[in-house]
C-alpha positions as CSV (number, residue, x, y, z in Angstrom):
1,M,88.6,70.4,7.6
2,A,91.6,69.8,6.7
3,S,93.0,66.3,6.7
4,T,93.4,65.1,10.7
5,S,95.3,62.0,12.4
6,A,94.7,60.0,15.4
7,A,96.0,63.0,17.5
8,D,93.1,65.4,16.8
9,I,90.8,62.6,18.4
10,P,89.9,64.0,21.6
11,A,89.5,67.7,19.4
12,L,87.2,66.3,17.5
13,C,84.9,64.6,20.2
14,E,84.8,67.5,21.8
15,M,83.5,69.8,18.5
16,A,81.7,66.4,18.6
17,F,80.0,66.5,21.9
18,D,80.3,69.2,24.1
19,H,80.6,71.8,21.6
20,E,78.8,74.6,23.1
21,H,76.5,75.6,20.7
22,K,75.2,72.1,20.0
23,D,74.5,73.3,16.1
24,V,72.9,69.7,14.5
25,E,75.4,70.8,11.2
26,F,78.8,72.0,13.3
27,T,78.2,68.3,15.5
28,T,77.5,66.6,12.1
29,A,80.3,67.7,10.2
30,A,82.9,67.0,13.1
31,L,81.2,63.5,13.3
32,K,82.1,62.8,10.4
33,K,85.4,63.4,10.3
34,L,85.9,61.2,13.5
35,A,84.3,58.7,11.6
36,N,86.9,59.2,8.6
37,T,89.9,59.2,11.0
38,L,88.6,56.0,12.6
39,L,89.0,53.8,9.3
40,L,91.9,55.7,7.6
41,E,94.2,55.4,11.1
42,E,93.7,52.7,12.8
43,K,95.9,53.6,15.4
44,S,93.0,55.7,16.4
45,R,90.1,53.7,17.2
46,Q,92.3,52.5,20.5
47,Q,92.6,55.8,21.3
48,F,89.3,56.8,20.4
49,A,87.8,53.9,23.0
50,D,89.8,55.2,25.4
51,S,89.1,58.5,25.5
52,G,85.6,57.4,27.0
53,Y,83.3,58.9,24.3
54,A,81.7,56.1,23.1
55,T,79.3,56.4,25.3
56,K,77.8,59.9,23.5
57,V,78.1,58.1,20.6
58,A,75.8,55.6,21.3
59,D,73.3,58.1,23.4
60,N,72.8,59.7,20.0
61,L,72.5,56.2,17.6
62,Q,69.0,57.4,19.8
63,V,67.6,59.1,16.5
64,D,63.9,60.8,16.2
65,G,63.0,62.5,13.4
66,E,63.8,62.1,10.0
67,D,67.3,62.8,9.5
68,R,69.0,60.1,9.3
69,Q,72.5,61.1,9.2
70,I,73.5,61.0,12.8
71,E,72.3,57.3,12.4
72,M,74.7,56.3,9.7
73,I,77.5,58.1,10.8
74,C,77.5,56.7,14.8
75,S,76.8,53.2,13.4
76,R,80.2,53.7,11.0
77,V,81.9,54.3,14.0
78,L,80.4,52.4,16.2
79,F,81.0,49.1,13.5
80,L,84.7,50.4,13.7
81,L,85.5,50.1,17.0
82,T,84.9,47.0,17.0
83,Y,87.8,46.0,14.9
84,N,91.5,46.3,16.5
85,T,90.5,47.6,20.0
86,T,89.3,46.2,23.3
87,F,86.3,48.4,24.2
88,D,84.0,46.5,25.4
89,F,80.4,47.0,24.1
90,N,79.0,45.5,26.8
91,P,78.1,48.9,28.7
92,L,76.8,50.0,26.5
93,F,73.9,47.4,25.9
94,D,73.3,47.7,29.6
95,D,73.8,51.5,30.3
96,H,73.0,53.5,27.0
97,S,70.6,51.0,25.4
98,L,72.4,49.9,22.3
99,A,70.2,47.1,21.1
100,K,67.6,49.2,21.7
101,S,68.6,51.8,18.9
102,I,70.1,49.5,17.2
103,E,66.2,48.0,16.9
104,N,64.5,51.7,16.4
105,N,66.2,52.8,13.9
106,I,65.6,49.8,11.5
107,M,61.5,49.6,12.7
108,Y,62.0,53.2,11.3
109,H,63.2,52.0,7.8
110,G,61.2,48.9,8.1
111,Q,58.0,51.1,7.9
112,K,59.5,53.3,5.0
113,Y,59.4,49.7,3.5
114,S,56.7,49.1,4.1
115,G,54.6,51.8,2.4
116,R,53.5,53.6,6.0
117,N,54.3,56.8,6.6
118,L,55.0,57.4,2.8
119,R,53.3,59.7,0.0
120,E,51.0,57.8,-2.0
121,D,53.6,59.4,-4.6
122,E,55.8,57.3,-3.3
123,V,55.5,53.9,-3.1
124,D,52.7,51.4,-4.6
125,T,52.3,49.0,-1.6
126,N,51.5,46.1,-3.8
127,T,54.9,46.3,-5.1
128,P,58.6,46.4,-4.2
129,I,59.8,50.0,-3.7
130,C,63.2,51.4,-3.7
131,W,62.9,54.4,-0.7
132,L,64.8,56.5,-2.7
133,R,67.0,58.9,-0.4
134,L,70.4,58.0,-1.0
135,V,70.8,58.9,2.9
136,D,68.0,56.3,4.0
137,T,69.9,53.5,2.2
138,R,73.2,54.4,3.8
139,A,71.7,54.6,7.2
140,L,70.2,51.0,6.8
141,S,73.4,50.0,5.4
142,E,75.5,51.1,8.5
143,S,73.2,49.6,11.2
144,L,73.2,46.6,9.6
145,K,77.3,45.9,9.3
146,L,76.9,47.8,12.9
147,L,74.1,44.5,14.0
148,F,76.4,41.9,12.1
149,N,79.5,42.4,14.0
150,L,76.9,42.9,17.6
151,C,75.6,39.6,17.0
152,Q,79.4,38.2,16.5
153,F,81.5,39.3,18.9
154,Y,79.2,39.2,21.9
155,P,76.8,36.2,20.7
156,D,75.3,36.3,24.2
157,R,73.4,39.6,22.8
158,K,71.8,38.0,19.8
159,S,68.4,37.6,21.7
160,S,68.2,41.0,22.6
161,F,67.9,41.9,18.2
162,T,65.1,39.2,17.8
163,P,62.3,41.8,17.8
164,I,63.4,43.4,13.9
165,L,63.5,39.5,12.5
166,P,60.8,40.5,11.2
167,Q,61.8,43.6,9.2
168,I,64.4,42.7,8.4
169,L,62.9,39.8,6.3
170,M,59.9,42.4,5.6
171,I,62.8,44.6,3.9
172,L,63.9,42.6,1.8
173,Y,61.2,40.9,0.4
174,R,60.1,44.6,-1.2
175,T,63.7,46.6,-1.5
176,H,64.1,47.6,-5.1
177,L,66.3,45.2,-6.9
178,E,69.2,45.9,-9.3
179,P,70.5,43.7,-12.5
180,N,73.8,42.9,-9.5
181,P,71.0,42.2,-6.7
182,L,74.0,41.9,-4.2
183,Q,75.6,45.0,-2.9
184,P,73.9,47.8,-0.3
185,P,71.7,46.9,1.5
186,V,70.7,43.7,-0.1
187,N,73.8,42.1,1.4
188,Y,73.7,43.8,4.7
189,L,70.4,42.7,5.0
190,I,71.7,39.0,4.0
191,N,74.3,39.1,6.2
192,A,72.2,40.3,9.1
193,L,70.1,36.9,8.7
194,L,72.9,34.6,9.0
195,N,73.4,35.8,12.7
196,F,69.8,35.3,13.4
197,D,69.0,31.7,15.1
198,L,66.1,30.9,12.1
199,P,63.3,29.4,13.4
200,G,61.2,27.0,11.9
201,C,57.4,26.3,11.8
202,L,56.5,26.0,15.7
203,E,53.7,23.3,15.0
204,K,52.6,21.3,12.2
205,T,49.8,18.9,11.1
206,A,49.7,15.1,10.5
207,D,50.5,16.4,6.9
208,D,53.1,18.9,7.6
209,N,51.5,21.5,6.7
210,P,51.8,24.6,9.5
211,I,50.0,26.6,12.1
212,E,52.0,28.5,13.6
213,C,54.7,29.8,11.7
214,T,57.1,31.7,12.1
215,P,58.5,35.6,9.9
216,L,60.4,33.2,7.6
217,F,57.6,31.2,7.1
218,P,54.5,33.8,7.3
219,S,51.3,31.5,6.9
220,S,50.0,33.6,4.6
221,H,52.7,33.4,1.5
222,P,55.0,31.0,2.8
223,T,57.3,30.9,0.2
224,G,58.1,34.2,0.0
225,H,60.6,35.3,1.7
226,T,62.2,31.7,0.3
227,Q,61.4,32.6,-3.2
228,R,63.1,36.2,-2.4
229,L,65.9,34.9,-1.8
230,I,65.9,32.5,-4.7
231,S,65.1,35.5,-7.5
232,I,67.9,37.5,-5.8
233,L,70.4,34.1,-6.4
234,D,69.1,33.9,-10.0
235,L,69.4,37.8,-10.8
236,A,73.1,37.5,-8.6
237,V,74.4,34.3,-11.1
238,R,72.9,36.1,-14.4
239,N,74.6,39.0,-14.1
240,E,77.3,38.6,-12.1
241,K,81.0,37.0,-13.6
242,E,82.2,33.9,-11.2
243,E,84.9,35.7,-9.7
244,V,82.9,38.0,-8.0
245,L,80.2,35.5,-6.7
246,E,83.5,34.2,-5.3
247,T,82.9,36.3,-2.1
248,T,79.6,37.6,-2.9
249,A,77.1,34.9,-3.3
250,I,78.8,32.3,-0.4
251,P,76.0,34.7,2.4
252,L,72.9,33.9,0.1
253,L,74.0,30.1,-0.6
254,T,74.9,29.7,3.0
255,L,71.3,31.0,4.0
256,L,69.5,29.0,1.6
257,R,71.0,26.1,3.4
258,R,69.5,27.3,6.3
259,V,66.4,27.3,5.4
260,N,66.0,24.6,3.9
261,E,67.2,22.6,6.8
262,I,64.5,24.1,9.1
263,A,61.9,24.6,6.1
264,P,58.5,22.5,6.1
265,Q,58.4,20.0,3.6
266,Y,56.3,21.8,1.1
267,V,59.1,25.0,1.2
268,Q,61.2,22.3,0.7
269,E,59.9,21.0,-2.6
270,H,59.4,24.8,-3.1
271,M,63.3,25.3,-3.2
272,S,63.6,22.2,-4.9
273,K,62.0,22.8,-8.3
274,E,63.1,26.1,-8.8
275,L,66.9,25.5,-7.9
276,L,67.0,21.7,-9.4
277,P,66.8,20.7,-13.0
278,S,63.4,19.9,-14.5
279,D,62.1,17.1,-16.3
280,S,61.6,19.3,-19.3
281,E,65.4,20.2,-18.9
282,R,66.3,16.0,-19.4
283,D,66.0,16.4,-23.1
284,Q,69.5,17.5,-23.4
285,P,72.3,17.3,-21.5
286,L,71.6,18.5,-18.0
287,G,73.8,22.2,-17.4
288,R,72.8,23.1,-21.3
289,S,69.2,25.3,-20.6
290,D,69.1,28.7,-19.5
291,S,67.7,28.2,-16.3
292,L,68.5,28.8,-13.1
293,A,69.5,25.2,-12.2
294,S,71.2,24.5,-15.4
295,R,73.6,28.1,-14.4
296,L,74.3,26.5,-11.0
297,L,75.5,23.2,-12.2
298,K,77.6,24.7,-14.4
299,L,79.1,26.9,-11.2
300,S,79.3,23.3,-9.4
301,T,82.3,22.7,-11.8
302,T,83.6,26.3,-12.0
303,P,87.8,26.4,-12.0
304,V,88.0,30.0,-11.3
305,A,85.6,30.2,-7.4
306,P,86.1,26.9,-5.3
307,N,84.3,28.5,-2.8
308,L,81.5,29.3,-5.9
309,K,81.6,25.9,-6.2
310,E,82.0,24.2,-2.6
311,G,79.0,26.6,-1.8
312,V,76.9,25.5,-4.8
313,S,77.1,21.9,-4.5
314,S,76.3,21.6,-1.1
315,L,73.2,23.4,-1.5
316,L,72.2,20.7,-4.4
317,F,73.4,18.2,-2.4
318,E,71.2,19.2,0.8
319,L,68.5,19.6,-1.7
320,S,68.8,16.0,-2.5
321,S,68.4,15.2,1.0
322,K,72.4,14.0,1.5
323,D,71.1,11.2,-0.2
324,A,74.3,10.4,-2.8
325,A,71.7,8.3,-5.4
326,T,69.3,11.5,-5.0
327,F,71.9,13.7,-5.9
328,V,73.3,11.6,-8.9
329,R,70.2,11.3,-10.4
330,N,68.8,15.1,-9.3
331,V,72.0,16.3,-11.2
332,G,73.9,13.2,-13.2
333,Y,76.9,12.0,-12.1
334,G,78.8,13.6,-14.3
335,Y,78.1,16.8,-11.9
336,A,78.1,14.8,-8.8
337,A,81.5,12.8,-9.3
338,G,83.3,16.0,-7.7
339,Y,81.8,16.8,-4.7
340,L,81.1,13.0,-3.6
341,M,84.8,12.6,-3.9
342,T,86.3,15.3,-1.9
343,H,83.3,14.5,0.8
344,N,84.3,11.4,1.1
345,I,81.1,9.7,0.2
346,P,80.2,6.5,-0.6
347,V,79.4,6.8,-4.7
348,P,75.4,4.7,-5.0
349,A,76.3,1.6,-6.0
350,S,74.5,0.6,-9.1
351,L,77.4,2.8,-10.5
352,N,80.4,1.2,-9.1
353,A,82.4,-0.1,-12.1
354,S,82.2,-3.4,-11.0
355,E,78.5,-3.3,-11.4
356,G,79.5,-2.6,-15.0
357,D,79.9,0.7,-17.5
358,A,78.9,3.4,-16.0
359,G,77.5,5.3,-19.0
360,E,75.7,1.6,-19.8
361,K,73.1,2.0,-16.1
362,V,69.6,2.9,-16.3
363,T,67.8,4.8,-14.2
364,I,64.1,5.6,-14.3
365,I,63.0,9.0,-13.5
366,G,59.2,9.9,-13.9
367,G,58.9,6.5,-15.9
368,R,61.9,7.1,-18.4
369,E,65.0,5.8,-18.9
370,I,67.9,8.2,-17.7
371,N,71.8,8.8,-18.6
372,P,72.7,8.7,-15.3
373,I,76.0,10.6,-16.3
374,T,74.7,13.7,-18.2
375,G,71.4,13.1,-16.9
376,Q,69.8,13.4,-20.1
377,R,66.4,11.2,-21.3
378,R,67.6,8.0,-23.0
379,D,65.4,8.4,-25.7
380,M,66.6,11.7,-26.5
381,E,70.1,10.7,-27.3
382,P,71.6,11.7,-30.1
383,P,72.2,8.2,-32.2
384,D,75.7,6.1,-32.5
385,P,77.6,7.8,-35.8
386,G,78.4,4.6,-36.1
387,L,75.4,2.4,-36.5
388,E,74.3,5.1,-39.6
389,M,77.2,4.0,-41.7
390,T,76.5,1.4,-44.9
391,D,78.5,-1.7,-46.1
392,E,80.0,1.0,-48.5
393,E,80.8,3.2,-46.5
394,K,82.5,1.6,-44.2
395,E,84.5,-0.5,-46.3
396,R,85.6,3.4,-47.8
397,E,87.1,4.2,-43.7
398,A,88.3,0.5,-43.9
399,E,90.7,1.7,-47.5
400,K,91.8,5.1,-45.6
401,L,92.8,3.7,-42.7
402,F,94.8,0.7,-44.8
403,V,96.5,3.3,-46.4
404,L,97.2,5.3,-43.6
405,F,99.3,2.7,-41.7
406,E,101.1,2.3,-44.7
407,R,102.2,5.5,-44.8
408,L,103.3,5.7,-41.4
409,K,105.1,2.3,-41.7
410,A,107.0,3.5,-44.6
411,T,108.4,6.3,-42.6
412,G,110.6,4.6,-40.4
413,V,109.5,6.9,-37.5
414,M,107.9,4.3,-35.9
415,S,107.1,0.7,-36.7
416,A,102.9,0.1,-37.2
417,T,101.8,-2.9,-37.9
418,N,98.9,-3.0,-40.3
419,P,95.7,-4.4,-38.9
420,V,94.6,-5.8,-42.2
421,E,97.5,-7.6,-42.3
422,Q,97.7,-8.8,-38.6
423,A,94.5,-10.3,-39.1
424,S,95.6,-12.0,-42.6
425,R,98.4,-13.3,-40.9
426,E,96.2,-14.5,-37.8
427,G,93.7,-16.5,-40.5
428,R,91.1,-13.7,-39.1
429,L,89.2,-12.9,-42.6
430,E,87.2,-14.7,-44.4
431,E,86.4,-14.4,-48.2
432,V,83.2,-13.7,-49.0
433,D,81.5,-14.1,-52.2
434,D,79.7,-11.5,-54.3
């Protein structure tokens, strides 16, 4: 087909939905052309919204079988209708089973990722897999984008999508991760999860062990989904530039913060272990190792990605129980100071200037003295080079300084008083017997 404009919308709708032959390929081609027109010509969206054909798009979203092109295109058309139109989706929810159609489509993909209905040569059900058909990945991505916008613009309809939460978690848990993982469908799965009211464990015993857990913390593997999010973050910060993470990593960091907020204690402890510096990293100043925690510390001070810097620092602060003293103990005052000051959080009393030199304050972690500024163990800090100088070396250095001051005074450019002369005039030099 040739290029089209907003004026062709009625004709495209007739070809897609009212053509007498009802040929699948012809219908698919017309729908593709319609979707492209809506994408490229913003004014065509309201025209399509007024045409009355959106209901037929919703009806066609009820896909059966393996052909996922219709799901992909119809989801994209409805997704585009959520922008810059006055279209009301409520009738599609009430009269055209919109929520149920989206649920069924995502359930279909969930079965693929679960290993059901796959040939033995297609999947090893014990390992994460990637459903190889590109059309399936694209269709899933379009369904997730539509789901996200509907939850954003119609928050009272969120509960309609609650049944698919386990499927979204399972797909995210099992999908293959690329070296740069924050791309479709992973990024859309994370975005979709942000729109759910994620519940924590329903009941707990006295020692905080779950009796009955929600899909996010299944009793069979309560840290599994949380660890998956951490693994995605680890890959992303290792392989993506800070400028890219500035936009792509924010939803993931936000999701991890929400998970930490509702997680049972042992899951929070697992997150802290994975995301905060370990005691073994304190042999050197924090942020020097190759661990995920060190990489996050570096990102928490990056000057080129302010949103990323804020997101990482907020996550680390919340993993520290939102307590300033714990935060400083965990990451060192050097990394904590900026966040505490910009959020008007009082500095721990033991680090106030009125208490003395902050660098000399001692924090005890695991029975060892820690430099609260760098987070390094005191016994692993390099010795002060000045303390290693012999008397002869000190004398030579003093002679060098004397000569430098004399030369500087001789230039006449500036007045410089030789400290040896001044000490002699003030009677602070003493003769020492050989």
